[in-house]
Structure formats: structure tokens, C-alpha cells
C-alpha positions in Angstrom: 21.3 1.4 -4.4 21.3 2.5 -1.1 21.0 5.8 -1.9 17.9 5.1 -3.8 16.6 3.0 -0.5 17.8 5.9 1.9 16.0 8.6 -0.6 12.4 7.1 -0.4 12.9 6.6 3.3 13.8 10.2 3.7 10.6 11.2 1.6 8.3 8.9 3.8 10.0 9.7 6.9 9.7 13.5 6.1 5.8 13.4 4.3 4.7 11.2 7.1 4.6 13.5 10.1 6.2 17.1 10.5 6.1 16.2 14.3 8.1 12.7 13.7 5.9 11.4 16.8 3.9 8.0 16.7 0.2 9.0 15.4 0.9 11.8 14.8 -1.3 14.2 12.7 1.5 16.4 11.2 2.1 17.1 8.3 2.4 14.6 5.3 3.5 14.5 1.5 0.2 14.7 -0.8 0.1 12.7 -3.5 -0.1 14.2 -7.3 -2.6 11.5 -8.9 -0.2 9.8 -10.7 -0.6 6.0 -12.1 2.5 4.4 -13.1 1.7 1.0 -15.2 4.3 -1.2 -16.1 4.1 -3.4 -19.6 3.8 -6.9 -18.5 7.5 -7.7 -20.1 9.3 -5.1 -18.0 8.2 -5.7 -14.5 9.9 -6.3 -11.5 9.9 -8.6 -8.9 7.5 -7.1 -6.1 9.6 -7.3 -2.6 8.5 -10.3 0.3 6.4 -8.2 2.6 7.0 -9.5 6.1 6.5 -8.5 9.6 3.7 -8.3 12.2 -0.2 -7.9 11.6 -2.2 -5.0 13.4 -2.7 -8.5 16.1 1.1 -9.5 16.6 0.8 -12.6 14.5 4.0 -12.8 12.0 2.3 -12.1 8.5 4.6 -12.9 5.0 3.2 -12.3 2.0 4.5 -15.2 1.0 0.8 -16.8 2.2 -0.6 -15.2 -0.8 2.2 -16.6 -3.5 0.2 -16.7 -7.1 -2.8 -14.3 -6.4 -2.8 -10.6 -7.1 -1.9 -8.2 -4.1 -3.1 -5.0 -4.0 -0.6 -3.1 -1.3 -1.8 0.3 0.2 0.6 1.8 2.9 -1.3 4.1 5.0 -1.8 5.8 8.3 -5.1 6.9 10.3 -3.4 10.1 11.2 -3.4 10.7 6.6 -5.9 12.7 5.4 -6.1 11.0 2.0 -6.2 7.6 3.7 -8.8 8.3 5.2 -10.9 9.5 2.3 -9.8 6.5 0.5 -10.7 3.6 2.8 -14.5 3.5 1.2 -13.1 2.7 -2.2 -10.2 0.0 -0.7 -13.1 -2.0 1.4 -15.2 -2.0 -1.7 -12.8 -3.2 -3.9 -11.5 -5.7 -2.0 -14.7 -6.9 -0.9 -15.6 -7.5 -4.2 -12.2 -9.0 -5.8 -11.9 -11.2 -2.5 -13.7 -14.4 -4.6 -11.2 -13.6 -8.1 -7.8 -14.3 -6.8 -7.3 -11.0 -5.7 -6.0 -10.1 -1.3 -5.4 -6.7 -0.6 -2.6 -6.4 2.1 -2.5 -2.7 4.6 1.3 -1.2 5.1 0.7 0.5 8.1 3.5 3.7 9.2 4.3 6.3 11.5 0.9 5.2 13.0 0.5 3.2 16.6 -2.1 -0.2 16.4 -4.5 1.2 18.5 -5.4 4.0 16.3 -5.1 1.6 13.1 -7.4 -0.9 14.7 -9.7 1.9 15.4 -9.6 3.2 11.9 -9.9 -0.5 10.5 -13.3 -0.7 12.2 -14.4 2.6 11.4 -14.5 1.7 7.8 -15.2 -2.0 8.3 -11.9 -2.9 6.2 -10.6 -7.0 7.5 -7.4 -7.2 4.7 -5.0 -7.5 7.1 -2.7 -4.9 7.5 1.4 -4.8 8.7 2.4 -3.0 11.6 5.3 -1.4 10.1 6.9 2.4 11.6 9.3 2.8 9.8 8.0 1.8 6.3 11.0 -1.2 5.9 8.6 -3.0 3.5 7.4 0.1 1.4 10.8 0.9 0.8 11.9 -2.6 -0.7 9.8 -1.1 -3.6 12.7 1.4 -3.8 14.5 -0.9 -7.2 10.7 -1.5 -9.1 8.5 1.8 -8.5 9.1 3.2 -4.7 6.6 4.9 -3.0 6.8 8.9 -3.4 3.7 9.8 -0.9 1.5 8.5 1.7 -0.9 6.9 0.8 0.8 4.8 -1.8 -1.1 1.4 -3.7 0.7 -0.8 -5.6 -1.1 -3.9 -7.4 1.3 -6.8 -7.8 0.5 -9.8 -10.8 -0.3 -13.3 -10.1 3.3 -13.9 -11.0 4.7 -11.8 -8.2 5.7 -8.2 -10.0 4.8 -5.2 -9.9 2.5 -4.5 -12.0 1.1 -0.6 -11.0 2.0 1.8 -9.0 -0.9 4.4 -7.7 -0.1 7.4 -5.7 -3.8 9.8 -5.5 -5.3 11.3 -2.3 -8.6 10.4 -4.9 -8.5 7.0 -5.5 -11.8 6.0 -6.9 -13.3 2.8 -6.6 -13.8 2.6 -10.4 -10.1 3.4 -11.4 -9.1 0.7 -8.3 -11.1 -2.0 -10.0 -10.0 -0.7 -13.4 -6.7 -1.1 -13.1 -7.1 -4.6 -10.8 -9.3 -6.0 -14.5 -6.2 -4.3 -16.5 -3.5 -6.4 -14.3 -5.7 -9.7 -13.9 -6.1 -9.6 -17.9 -2.3 -9.4 -18.3 -2.1 -5.7 -20.2 -0.4 -2.9 -18.2 
């Protein structure tokens, strides 16, 4: 288990920033476009996401128990994250009244840059300030992140249903995947 977690950390650390500095725009591991769906009978529990939000207030995903969660690992320095931000914003707004909550995990970035990014893209859902991606590593026992951005859909029972590793995530693809999870299919 420890080797799996360390291996996942290595991929993310190596992928996030070539320079290793907070807010760096160095190289990243680009996503491969893979969508992994998990049959409801085979889903594993998602980790509880915890930390401080971008305003420094305590955050826990337990607040949203019973809701479907869409969790996105991102950084303002990440070109694919900038590209997918409008799709995430659109779908988060569309599903806000349908029992779906979006949550960001901000990695290897500074809060000021993240706030500016969210203002620019009008993103209002919460993000956890998680420089080392401790929360993302919690998915190692179900569907670990392979790159940034990575997005997970967690069903209303708190189980990991979908992992999206794509630098070309569209609103229609994300909406379709959420609809499938809400309908109880993989």
C-alpha cells in the first residue's frame, strides 16, 4: 500500500512542475484521455477530503454526504486545467440543483493565483488548498490520479464511480458521465 501511495506521489510531483516551486509553470504530465468507469458492484469508497479552502476555512467532503461529488485536481499553472475550466464551470452550474457538488483539489500552486483563476473563470465551487496533493493520493486504493488534471465522480454512496484523465474534457462528456452515475450505471 505504501509503495502504491509513494508511486502515485512520485507521478504527481514529477508531473506537476519541473521546477518544484509553488506556482511554477514548468512541465507537467499530460493526460492520456482515459475515462475509467467502475461498475456499481465493484466501486470502492472514496477518501474523505479534508483541509483548508482557498479562504483558509476548514473543509471536509463529509459536509456533502449523500450527494454525488465531482472532484477535480487542478492548478492555475496547468494549461489543460485552464482549457477545461469553462466546461467544469458550466456543468457545475447545471447540476447544482441536482444533488451534485463539485470540489477542487488545488495542487502545487499558491492561493492568490488560484483565487485569480477562479475569478477569471467564475468558478464558485470550493477548492482545497493541498500543495502536496495529500487528498488526491487518498484515491490510490480505488483509482489513483495519473496526471493533472484528473477528475473523479463519486456516487451518492461515497464510492468512486469514474476517473477522467483528459486534457480535452468537454461539458457534454462530463454531463453524460454524471448522468450515468446519477442513474446508477457505470
